[in-house]
C-alpha positions as a Markdown table, in Angstrom:
| # | Residue | x | y | z |
|---|---|---|---|---|
| 1 | Met | 7.6 | -0.3 | 13.5 |
| 2 | Lys | 11.2 | -1.2 | 13.3 |
| 3 | Arg | 14.2 | 1.1 | 12.2 |
| 4 | Asn | 17.9 | 0.3 | 12.0 |
| 5 | Ala | 21.3 | 1.5 | 11.4 |
| 6 | Thr | 24.5 | 0.0 | 10.8 |
| 7 | Ala | 28.2 | 0.6 | 12.3 |
| 8 | Val | 31.3 | -0.7 | 10.3 |
| 9 | Trp | 34.4 | 0.0 | 12.1 |
| 10 | Asn | 38.2 | -1.1 | 10.7 |
| 11 | Gly | 41.2 | -0.8 | 12.9 |
| 12 | Ser | 42.1 | 0.1 | 16.4 |
| 13 | Leu | 39.9 | 2.7 | 18.5 |
| 14 | Lys | 42.5 | 5.4 | 18.3 |
| 15 | Glu | 43.7 | 5.1 | 14.8 |
| 16 | Gly | 40.7 | 3.2 | 13.1 |
| 17 | Ala | 37.6 | 4.6 | 11.8 |
| 18 | Gly | 34.0 | 3.6 | 11.1 |
| 19 | Lys | 31.1 | 4.8 | 8.9 |
| 20 | Leu | 27.3 | 4.6 | 9.8 |
| 21 | Thr | 24.6 | 4.3 | 7.4 |
| 22 | Thr | 21.0 | 4.8 | 8.3 |
| 23 | Gln | 17.9 | 2.6 | 6.9 |
| 24 | Ser | 16.9 | 6.0 | 5.2 |
| 25 | Lys | 20.3 | 6.6 | 4.0 |
| 26 | Thr | 19.8 | 10.0 | 5.6 |
| 27 | Leu | 23.2 | 8.8 | 6.7 |
| 28 | Glu | 25.3 | 6.6 | 4.0 |
| 29 | Asn | 28.7 | 5.6 | 4.9 |
| 30 | Thr | 29.1 | 8.9 | 7.3 |
| 31 | Gln | 32.4 | 9.0 | 8.8 |
| 32 | Tyr | 33.0 | 8.3 | 12.7 |
| 33 | Ser | 36.2 | 8.0 | 14.4 |
| 34 | Phe | 38.1 | 8.5 | 17.9 |
| 35 | Lys | 38.9 | 12.0 | 16.8 |
| 36 | Ser | 35.2 | 13.0 | 15.8 |
| 37 | Arg | 34.1 | 11.5 | 19.1 |
| 38 | Phe | 36.7 | 13.0 | 21.5 |
| 39 | Glu | 38.7 | 15.5 | 19.8 |
| 40 | Glu | 38.2 | 17.6 | 16.8 |
| 41 | Gly | 37.8 | 15.7 | 13.8 |
| 42 | Val | 35.7 | 15.0 | 10.9 |
| 43 | Gly | 32.5 | 13.1 | 10.9 |
| 44 | Thr | 29.9 | 12.6 | 13.5 |
| 45 | Asn | 29.8 | 10.4 | 16.6 |
| 46 | Pro | 27.3 | 8.3 | 18.7 |
| 47 | Glu | 26.4 | 11.3 | 21.1 |
| 48 | Glu | 25.8 | 14.0 | 18.6 |
| 49 | Leu | 23.3 | 11.6 | 17.0 |
| 50 | Val | 21.8 | 10.8 | 20.3 |
| 51 | Ala | 21.2 | 14.6 | 20.8 |
| 52 | Ala | 19.9 | 14.7 | 17.2 |
| 53 | Ala | 17.5 | 11.8 | 18.0 |
| 54 | His | 16.3 | 13.2 | 21.4 |
| 55 | Ser | 16.0 | 17.0 | 20.3 |
| 56 | Gly | 13.7 | 15.8 | 17.0 |
| 57 | Cys | 11.8 | 13.0 | 19.1 |
| 58 | Phe | 11.0 | 15.4 | 21.7 |
| 59 | Thr | 10.2 | 18.5 | 19.4 |
| 60 | Met | 7.7 | 16.4 | 17.7 |
| 61 | Gln | 6.2 | 14.9 | 20.9 |
| 62 | Leu | 5.8 | 18.4 | 22.3 |
| 63 | Ser | 4.2 | 19.7 | 18.9 |
| 64 | Ala | 1.7 | 17.1 | 19.2 |
| 65 | Tyr | 0.7 | 17.9 | 22.6 |
| 66 | Ile | 0.3 | 21.7 | 22.1 |
| 67 | Thr | -1.5 | 20.8 | 19.0 |
| 68 | Glu | -4.3 | 18.6 | 20.9 |
| 69 | Glu | -4.7 | 21.6 | 23.4 |
| 70 | Gly | -5.6 | 23.8 | 20.4 |
| 71 | Phe | -2.9 | 26.0 | 19.8 |
| 72 | Glu | -1.5 | 27.1 | 16.5 |
| 73 | Ile | 2.6 | 26.7 | 16.1 |
| 74 | Glu | 4.6 | 28.8 | 14.4 |
| 75 | Ser | 7.7 | 27.1 | 15.4 |
| 76 | Ile | 9.7 | 25.5 | 17.9 |
| 77 | Glu | 13.5 | 24.8 | 18.0 |
| 78 | Thr | 15.0 | 22.3 | 20.7 |
| 79 | Lys | 18.9 | 22.0 | 21.0 |
| 80 | Cys | 20.0 | 19.0 | 22.9 |
| 81 | Asp | 23.2 | 18.9 | 24.7 |
| 82 | Ile | 24.6 | 15.3 | 25.8 |
| 83 | Asp | 27.2 | 14.9 | 28.5 |
| 84 | Leu | 29.4 | 12.2 | 28.2 |
| 85 | Val | 31.6 | 11.4 | 31.3 |
| 86 | Asp | 33.7 | 8.7 | 32.1 |
| 87 | Gly | 32.1 | 6.5 | 29.5 |
| 88 | Ala | 28.6 | 6.9 | 30.4 |
| 89 | Val | 26.0 | 9.3 | 28.9 |
| 90 | Ile | 24.8 | 11.2 | 32.2 |
| 91 | Ser | 22.5 | 13.5 | 30.8 |
| 92 | Ser | 21.0 | 15.3 | 28.1 |
| 93 | His | 19.7 | 18.9 | 28.3 |
| 94 | Leu | 16.8 | 20.2 | 26.1 |
| 95 | Thr | 17.0 | 23.9 | 25.4 |
| 96 | Val | 13.5 | 24.9 | 23.5 |
| 97 | Ser | 12.5 | 27.8 | 22.0 |
| 98 | Ala | 8.8 | 28.2 | 20.5 |
| 99 | Lys | 6.5 | 30.7 | 19.1 |
| 100 | Ile | 2.8 | 29.6 | 19.7 |
| 101 | Lys | -0.1 | 31.8 | 19.5 |
| 102 | Gly | -2.3 | 32.2 | 22.3 |
| 103 | Ile | -0.4 | 29.8 | 24.8 |
| 104 | Ser | 0.6 | 31.0 | 28.6 |
| 105 | Asp | 3.9 | 30.2 | 29.9 |
| 106 | Asp | 2.3 | 27.9 | 32.3 |
| 107 | Ala | 0.5 | 25.9 | 29.8 |
| 108 | Phe | 3.6 | 25.8 | 27.6 |
| 109 | Gln | 5.9 | 24.5 | 30.4 |
| 110 | Gln | 3.4 | 21.8 | 31.5 |
| 111 | Gln | 3.5 | 20.5 | 27.7 |
| 112 | Val | 6.9 | 20.8 | 27.7 |
| 113 | Thr | 7.4 | 18.9 | 31.0 |
| 114 | Lys | 4.7 | 16.1 | 29.3 |
| 115 | Ala | 6.8 | 15.7 | 26.5 |
| 116 | Glu | 10.2 | 15.8 | 28.1 |
| 117 | Lys | 9.0 | 12.5 | 30.3 |
| 118 | Asn | 7.0 | 10.5 | 27.0 |
| 119 | Cys | 8.8 | 11.1 | 24.1 |
| 120 | Pro | 10.1 | 7.7 | 22.8 |
| 121 | Ile | 14.0 | 8.7 | 23.0 |
| 122 | Ser | 13.4 | 10.3 | 26.7 |
| 123 | Lys | 12.1 | 6.9 | 27.6 |
| 124 | Leu | 14.7 | 5.0 | 26.2 |
| 125 | Leu | 17.7 | 7.1 | 27.9 |
| 126 | Asn | 19.1 | 5.8 | 31.1 |
| 127 | Ala | 20.4 | 9.6 | 32.1 |
| 128 | Ala | 18.9 | 12.3 | 33.6 |
| 129 | Ile | 17.1 | 14.5 | 31.1 |
| 130 | Ser | 16.4 | 17.9 | 31.7 |
| 131 | Thr | 14.8 | 20.9 | 29.7 |
| 132 | Thr | 15.0 | 24.7 | 29.6 |
| 133 | Ala | 12.1 | 26.2 | 27.5 |
| 134 | Met | 10.9 | 29.8 | 26.7 |
| 135 | Leu | 8.3 | 31.3 | 24.7 |
| 136 | Ala | 9.7 | 33.7 | 21.8 |
């Protein structure tokens, strides 16, 4: 399986702007700019997209592991915070809230740790990755 996205940028870093398009067209000519990345501008930015990818990938991986253990999932919600410092993404923090019938907190935390280490986006990132997880 291969997926792709395309970025087109016009102009200088601070005054220019770009558009992102994904293969699925979920993003189609979606605006991004210096302001949307480093200030308060309209549009998305690479770190926000990494956060979306990491939270989505992790949540699917966690769902797979919990299902394999025989538990029924009502819901899993994951927020991802990406830290960009001095031009480098230095960390990704996942905050998880889940409703899962019959699972103990210990068993849940084990599956969270397993998913954190094994989701494909976690493996891709060269950054510290951490999670905070709670059962609702």
